[in-house]
C-alpha positions as CSV (number, residue, x, y, z in Angstrom):
1,M,-14.8,18.4,-271.0
2,I,-14.3,21.1,-268.4
3,V,-13.4,24.6,-269.5
4,R,-12.4,27.6,-267.3
5,S,-13.0,31.3,-267.9
6,T,-10.1,33.1,-266.3
7,V,-11.5,36.6,-267.1
8,Y,-15.2,36.3,-266.5
9,P,-16.2,33.9,-263.7
10,D,-20.0,34.1,-264.4
11,L,-19.8,34.2,-268.2
12,L,-23.0,33.3,-270.2
13,V,-22.6,32.3,-273.8
14,T,-26.1,32.4,-275.1
15,D,-25.3,31.2,-278.7
16,L,-24.0,27.9,-277.3
17,G,-26.2,27.7,-274.2
18,V,-23.2,27.7,-271.8
19,R,-23.2,29.3,-268.3
20,F,-20.0,29.4,-266.3
21,R,-20.3,29.2,-262.5
22,D,-17.3,30.4,-260.5
23,G,-15.3,30.3,-263.8
24,I,-16.0,26.7,-264.6
25,A,-18.4,25.0,-267.1
26,E,-18.7,21.4,-268.2
27,V,-19.4,21.1,-272.0
28,D,-19.1,18.5,-274.8
29,E,-16.0,18.4,-277.0
30,A,-17.5,20.4,-279.9
31,T,-18.7,23.2,-277.7
32,G,-15.3,23.3,-275.9
33,K,-13.5,23.8,-279.2
34,Q,-15.8,26.7,-280.0
35,L,-15.3,28.3,-276.6
36,L,-11.5,28.2,-277.0
37,R,-11.8,30.9,-279.6
38,L,-12.8,33.4,-276.8
39,P,-10.1,35.2,-274.8
40,G,-9.5,33.9,-271.3
41,I,-10.9,30.4,-272.0
42,E,-8.8,27.4,-271.0
43,L,-9.2,23.7,-271.0
44,E,-8.9,22.0,-267.6
45,A,-7.9,18.4,-267.1
46,E,-10.9,16.4,-266.0
47,P,-10.5,14.8,-262.6
48,G,-9.8,11.1,-262.8
49,P,-11.2,8.5,-260.5
50,V,-10.3,8.8,-256.9
51,R,-8.3,5.9,-255.6
52,K,-8.2,5.1,-251.9
53,A,-4.9,4.4,-250.3
54,R,-4.4,0.9,-249.0
55,R,-2.7,0.3,-245.7
56,K,0.1,-2.2,-245.9
57,T,-0.3,-5.1,-243.5
58,N,2.5,-7.2,-242.1
59,E,1.1,-10.7,-242.4
């Protein structure tokens, strides 16, 4: 789960052992739920797998 700190980009939450880098941290679901109690913390959709575009061929 990816969480974002919109207020403090280099936030360190010592109780949970979480450090945000450039406002982003990757945590497990239980930790993410606890972090959501803090102001300025948002869940971010995790990036899905990247699909390569296929070129159509006229055969």
